[in-house]
C-alpha positions in Angstrom: 0.0 0.0 0.0 1.1 3.6 -0.5 2.4 5.2 2.7 3.6 8.6 3.5 6.4 9.3 6.0 5.6 11.9 8.6 7.4 15.2 8.3 10.3 14.9 10.8 10.2 18.6 11.3 6.6 18.5 12.5 6.0 19.2 16.2 4.3 15.9 16.9 1.8 13.5 15.5 -0.5 11.4 17.6 -0.3 8.0 16.0 -2.5 6.3 18.6 -5.2 8.8 18.2 -5.0 8.7 14.4 -5.3 5.0 14.3 -8.2 5.1 16.8 -10.0 7.7 14.9 -9.6 5.8 11.6 -11.0 2.6 13.2 -13.9 4.3 14.9 -14.9 6.2 11.7 -14.6 3.2 9.3 -18.0 2.4 7.8 -19.2 -0.5 5.7 -19.6 1.7 2.6 -15.9 2.7 2.9 -14.8 -0.9 2.2 -14.8 -2.3 -1.3 -16.4 -5.5 -2.4 -13.0 -6.9 -3.3 -11.7 -6.2 0.3 -14.7 -8.0 1.7 -14.1 -11.0 -0.5 -10.4 -11.2 0.5 -11.6 -11.1 4.1 -13.8 -14.1 3.6 -10.9 -15.9 2.1 -8.9 -15.2 5.2 -11.7 -16.7 7.4 -11.9 -19.7 5.1 -8.2 -20.3 5.3 -8.2 -19.8 9.1 -10.9 -22.5 9.6 -8.9 -24.9 7.5 -5.7 -24.6 9.4 -7.4 -24.4 12.8 -9.4 -27.6 12.2 -6.2 -29.2 10.9 -4.3 -28.3 14.0 -7.0 -28.8 16.6 -5.5 -32.0 18.1 -1.9 -31.0 18.2 -0.4 -31.8 21.6 -0.1 -28.1 22.6 -3.8 -27.7 22.0 -4.6 -30.7 24.1 -2.6 -29.2 26.9 -4.4 -25.8 26.7 -7.8 -27.5 26.6 -6.9 -29.6 29.6 -5.8 -26.5 31.5 -9.0 -24.6 30.6 -11.2 -27.5 31.7 -9.3 -28.0 34.9 -9.5 -24.3 35.8 -13.1 -23.5 34.8 -14.8 -26.6 33.4 -17.0 -26.4 30.3 -18.2 -23.1 29.0 -20.4 -21.6 26.3 -18.1 -20.9 23.4 -17.3 -23.6 20.9 -13.7 -24.6 20.1 -12.9 -25.0 16.4 -12.1 -28.6 15.3 -12.9 -30.0 18.7 -16.1 -31.0 20.6 -15.4 -29.0 23.8 -16.9 -25.6 24.7 -15.0 -23.4 27.1 -15.2 -20.0 28.8 -14.9 -17.0 26.4 -11.4 -16.0 27.3 -10.1 -19.5 27.0 -11.8 -19.9 23.6 -9.9 -16.9 22.3 -6.6 -18.2 23.6 -7.1 -21.8 22.5 -8.6 -21.0 19.1 -5.8 -18.5 18.5 -3.1 -20.9 19.4 -4.7 -23.7 17.4 -4.8 -21.5 14.3 -1.0 -21.2 14.4 -0.3 -24.7 15.5 0.6 -26.0 12.1 2.3 -22.7 11.0 0.1 -23.0 7.9 -1.8 -19.7 8.3 -1.5 -16.6 6.1 1.1 -13.9 6.2 1.5 -10.2 5.2 4.9 -8.7 4.4 4.0 -5.2 5.7 3.0 -6.7 9.1 6.1 -8.9 9.1 3.8 -11.7 10.5 0.6 -13.6 10.4 -2.3 -11.2 10.3 -5.4 -13.3 10.5 -4.7 -15.6 13.4 -4.7 -12.9 16.1 -8.0 -11.4 14.8 -10.4 -14.2 13.9 -10.5 -16.1 17.2 -11.2 -12.8 19.1 -13.8 -11.7 16.6 -15.6 -15.1 16.6 -16.0 -15.1 20.3 -17.0 -11.5 20.6 -19.4 -11.7 17.7 -21.0 -14.8 19.3 -21.4 -13.0 22.6 -22.7 -9.8 21.0 -24.9 -11.5 18.4 -23.1 -9.5 15.7 -23.6 -10.1 12.0 -21.2 -11.5 9.5 -20.7 -8.1 7.9 -20.1 -6.5 11.3 -17.3 -9.0 11.9 -15.8 -8.7 8.4 -15.7 -4.9 8.8 -14.0 -5.2 12.2 -11.5 -7.8 10.7 -10.6 -5.4 7.9 -10.0 -2.6 10.4 -7.8 -4.8 12.7 -5.9 -6.1 9.7 -5.2 -2.6 8.5 -3.9 -1.5 11.9 -1.6 -4.5 12.1 0.0 -3.6 8.7 0.1 0.1 9.5 2.0 -0.7 12.7 4.1 -3.3 11.0 5.3 -0.6 8.5 6.0 1.9 11.3 8.0 -0.7 13.3 10.1 -1.5 10.2 12.4 -4.5 9.9 14.2 -3.6 13.1 11.4 -4.8 15.4 11.4 -8.3 13.9 15.2 -8.5 13.4 16.0 -7.8 17.0 13.9 -10.7 18.1 10.2 -9.8 18.5 7.6 -11.9 16.8 5.3 -9.4 15.1 2.3 -11.8 15.2 2.5 -11.6 18.9 3.3 -7.9 19.3 1.6 -6.1 16.5 -1.1 -8.7 16.4 -2.2 -7.8 19.9 -2.9 -4.2 18.9 -4.6 -5.4 15.7 -6.9 -7.6 17.8 -7.7 -4.7 20.1 -8.6 -2.5 17.2 -10.8 -5.2 15.7 -12.7 -5.8 18.9 -13.0 -2.1 19.5 -14.7 -1.8 16.1 -17.0 -4.7 16.6 -18.1 -3.4 20.0 -18.7 0.1 18.6 -16.2 1.9 20.8 -15.6 5.5 20.1 -12.2 6.9 19.1 -11.2 7.7 22.7 -12.1 4.3 24.0 -10.3 2.7 21.0 -7.2 4.7 21.8 -7.3 3.3 25.3 -7.7 -0.2 24.0 -4.6 0.2 21.8 -2.7 1.4 24.9 -3.9 -1.5 27.0 -2.9 -3.9 24.2 0.5 -2.2 23.8 1.5 -2.8 27.3 0.6 -6.5 27.1 2.3 -7.2 23.7 5.1 -9.7 23.8 6.6 -12.7 21.9 10.1 -13.8 21.2 11.4 -15.3 17.9 13.8 -17.4 20.0 10.8 -19.6 20.7 10.3 -20.5 17.1 10.2 -24.3 16.7 8.5 -24.8 20.1 4.9 -24.7 21.4 5.3 -21.1 22.4 5.2 -19.8 18.9 1.6 -20.9 18.3 0.7 -19.7 21.8 2.0 -16.2 20.7 -0.9 -16.0 18.4 -3.4 -17.1 21.0 -2.0 -14.6 23.6 -2.2 -11.8 21.0 -5.8 -12.6 20.3 -6.7 -12.9 24.0 -4.8 -9.8 25.1 -6.3 -7.7 22.3 -9.8 -9.0 23.1 -9.4 -8.2 26.8 -7.9 -4.8 26.0 -11.0 -3.7 24.1 -13.4 -5.1 26.6 -11.6 -3.3 29.5 -11.5 -0.1 27.5 -15.3 -0.2 27.1 -15.5 -0.3 30.9 -13.4 2.8 31.3 -10.0 1.1 32.0 -7.3 3.6 31.2 -3.9 3.6 29.5 -1.7 6.3 28.1 -3.5 8.0 25.2 -0.3 8.0 23.1 0.8 4.5 24.1 2.0 3.6 20.6 4.3 6.6 20.0 5.2 8.1 23.4 8.6 7.9 24.9 9.0 4.3 26.2 5.8 3.4 24.4 5.2 0.5 22.1 7.0 1.8 19.0 10.1 3.5 20.4 10.7 0.7 22.9 10.2 -2.3 20.7 11.8 -1.1 17.5 15.1 0.8 16.9 13.7 2.3 13.7 10.1 3.2 14.7 8.8 5.7 12.1 5.2 7.0 12.2 3.4 7.1 8.9 0.2 8.7 7.7 -2.9 6.5 8.1 -4.1 5.4 4.6 -3.1 8.7 2.9 -4.3 7.4 -0.4 -7.8 5.9 0.1 -7.9 4.7 -3.5 -5.2 2.2 -2.7 -6.3 -1.4 -1.9 -6.9 -2.4 1.7 -4.0 -4.3 3.2 -6.2 -7.4 3.3 -5.8 -7.5 -0.4 -2.0 -8.0 0.1 -2.6 -11.2 2.1 -0.4 -14.1 1.2 -1.8 -17.6 1.7 0.4 -20.6 2.5 0.3 -23.8 0.6 3.2 -25.4 2.6 2.8 -26.1 6.3 6.1 -24.4 7.3 7.5 -21.0 7.9 6.7 -18.8 5.0 10.4 -18.0 4.4 10.9 -21.7 3.4 8.2 -21.5 0.7 10.3 -20.1 -2.2 13.1 -22.6 -1.5 10.6 -25.4 -1.3 9.1 -24.6 -4.7 12.4 -23.9 -6.4 13.9 -27.2 -5.1 10.9 -29.3 -6.0 10.7 -27.7 -9.4 14.3 -28.4 -10.2 14.0 -32.0 -9.0 10.9 -32.8 -10.9 11.7 -31.0 -14.1 15.1 -32.8 -14.3 14.0 -36.2 -12.9 16.7 -36.0 -10.2 17.5 -38.6 -7.6 19.5 -38.1 -4.5 22.4 -40.0 -6.2 22.5 -37.3 -8.8 23.2 -34.5 -6.2 26.6 -33.4 -5.0 25.4 -30.2 -3.2 22.4 -27.9 -2.8 23.0 -24.2 -2.2 20.0 -22.4 -0.6 20.4 -18.7 -1.1 17.9 -16.5 0.9 17.5 -13.0 2.2 20.0 -12.6 5.1 17.2 -12.0 7.6 16.0 -15.6 7.0 19.2 -16.9 8.6 17.8 -15.9 12.0 14.3 -17.1 11.4 14.1 -20.5 9.8 17.7 -21.8 9.7 17.6 -24.7 12.2 20.4 -26.8 10.8 19.6 -30.2 12.2 16.0 -30.3 13.5 15.1 -33.3 15.5 11.3 -32.6 15.9 8.4 -32.0 13.6 8.1 -28.4 14.9 11.8 -27.9 14.2 11.4 -29.0 10.5 9.0 -26.1 10.0 11.9 -23.7 10.6 14.7 -25.5 8.8 15.5 -24.4 5.2 17.7 -27.4 4.8 15.2 -30.0 5.9 12.2 -28.5 4.1 14.3 -28.4 0.9 15.1 -32.1 1.4 11.4 -32.8 1.8 10.6 -31.0 -1.4 13.4 -32.7 -3.4 12.1 -36.1 -2.3 8.5 -35.2 -3.3 7.0 -35.3 0.2 3.7 -33.4 0.6 4.8 -30.2 2.3 1.2 -29.1 2.6 0.3 -32.1 4.8 0.7 -31.4 8.5 1.7 -35.0 9.3 4.8 -34.6 7.1 6.2 -32.4 9.9 6.8 -35.3 12.3 9.5 -36.3 14.7 10.0 -39.4 12.5 10.6 -37.4 9.4 13.0 -35.1 11.3 15.2 -38.1 11.9 14.6 -40.2 8.7 17.8 -41.4 7.2 17.3 -40.4 3.6 16.1 -36.9 4.6 19.0 -36.4 7.0 21.5 -37.6 4.3 20.1 -35.2 1.7 19.9 -32.4 4.2 23.6 -32.9 4.8 24.3 -32.0 1.2 22.6 -28.6 1.6 24.0 -25.4 2.8 22.3 -22.0 3.5 23.7 -18.6 2.8 22.5 -15.0 2.7 21.9 -13.7 -0.8 22.2 -10.2 -1.9 20.1 -11.0 -5.0 17.0 -11.1 -2.8 17.1 -7.3 -2.5 14.3 -6.1 -0.2 12.2 -9.2 -0.7 12.5 -11.5 2.3 10.4 -14.1 0.6 12.7 -14.4 -2.4 15.2 -17.3 -2.8 17.5 -19.0 -5.3 18.3 -22.7 -5.3 21.5 -24.0 -7.0 21.8 -27.8 -7.3 25.3 -29.1 -8.3 25.1 -32.5 -9.8 27.8 -35.2 -9.6 28.4 -34.8 -13.3 29.3 -31.2 -12.9 26.0 -29.7 -14.1 24.7 -26.7 -12.2 20.9 -26.2 -12.0 19.6 -22.8 -10.7 16.1 -21.5 -10.1 14.9 -18.3 -8.5 11.4 -17.9 -7.0 9.6 -15.3 -5.0 6.3 -16.4 -3.5 5.7 -13.0 -1.9 3.3 -11.7 -4.6 -0.5 -11.5 -3.8 -2.8 -13.3 -6.1 -4.4 -11.3 -8.9 -7.0 -14.0 -9.7 -9.3 -14.2 -6.7 -11.5 -16.9 -8.3 -8.4 -19.2 -8.7 -7.3 -18.3 -5.2 -10.7 -19.3 -3.8 -10.5 -22.7 -5.5 -7.0 -23.3 -4.0 -8.2 -22.4 -0.6 -11.2 -24.7 -0.8 -8.9 -27.5 -1.9 -6.7 -26.7 1.1 -9.7 -26.8 3.4 -10.7 -30.2 2.0 -7.1 -31.5 2.4 -7.2 -30.6 6.1 -10.8 -31.3 7.0 -11.8 -34.3 4.9 -9.6 -36.8 6.8 -11.0 -35.6 10.1 -14.7 -34.8 9.5 -15.4 -35.6 5.9 -16.0 -33.7 2.7 -19.6 -32.7 3.6 -18.3 -30.9 6.7 -15.7 -29.1 4.6 -18.2 -28.1 2.0 -20.5 -26.7 4.7 -17.7 -24.6 6.3 -16.6 -23.3 3.0 -20.1 -22.2 2.1 -20.7 -20.5 5.4 -17.3 -18.7 5.5 -17.6 -17.4 1.9 -21.2 -16.1 2.7 -20.2 -14.3 5.9 -21.1 -10.9 4.5 -24.8 -12.0 4.4 -24.8 -14.0 7.6 -27.1 -12.7 10.4 -24.9 -14.3 13.1 -21.7 -16.4 13.3 -23.5 -19.3 15.1 -23.9 -21.6 12.1 -20.3 -21.3 11.2 -18.9 -21.9 14.7 -21.3 -24.8 15.3 -20.3 -26.4 12.0 -16.7 -26.4 13.1 -17.2 -27.6 16.7 -17.1 -31.4 16.6 
């Protein structure tokens, strides 16, 4: 999206207030049909990956803790039969949605935009009896705030170790729930401040159960922030930009920008990137390039002398676990995911990322032939990669791919997302359930309540 840097000679600009005013003033007629459609695609994808991850061990532990503490509640869990208390539903559904690391991303946010928003919105919409359009409008508002803040925080926030999904996502969730609850600009500003002081999440936890919990905590903290703000709970009114506030404290290059200075530009939700491999998004270009070279040239492991994986230097601190020994670790290993792709394994299937596959002899042997290096050719695109495979006969095969380009054909995208939903839901609940969820998610703009969709996914 087009952004406009603030005039550094200006006396001051109240970023928190500007964000809050924009959220409070956003009306349904301000949003384009295309943005609404993209939003339904985000919901469709979220239900797919959340149902797919609903019985991961980390989710079982969270559900057990919720039931031990409070017993059964009123809000359905997605992909599971239990119902829990509202706050637990936000935390658990949020963590579940990120359990497979198969959920969508946005480069401006530097993270996963949908997963902190949808769990909070579903619970709040159910409690408030809100319509599908109400929820979609709130989602688009929260999504925009996430990306605005992601741009303000710059690369430095993520590069020094903060997980943007956890941090920026918390403020996005607060904005979304503020919108859904009809908070005015002052209350929304308070919600952003309450969210800002709760925002946390470390990249050092990638490859552990904490990373999915980051998304759940962002959803829960943002949801709670907006609800407290509606009761009059206070925070600093400039909590984003003030000295020792969210921006200056968590990023060495925090730079405020104007809020949607060009309203003719697409909403940020239209820059959403969906994942078709169940691993860190920065592994996707290497996966596709490696698989393409192997398939197009009918390669076997015996043909390969070495595999060079060239990526943006920032990837070296995100998904470069050299020798993963767990399924979660595979998701953050450029070498191991490249080996999976070369051998034709289904990188879109969540059971591919298993402890067994982390230690499988043929994968480990091929992984040993791979090396990872920072690549200047990536330029500013962190999703870009080049794979060079050197064959034993001396042949060099090279392919460059950048998956970080939003789809232009939304009809084709919708078909891919429905196929992804079926791949994750059919083995668990059958094709009829997947069809029902797809139909309900894609028709959210006309839905009177979210009850049918949530009930369809609670089983």
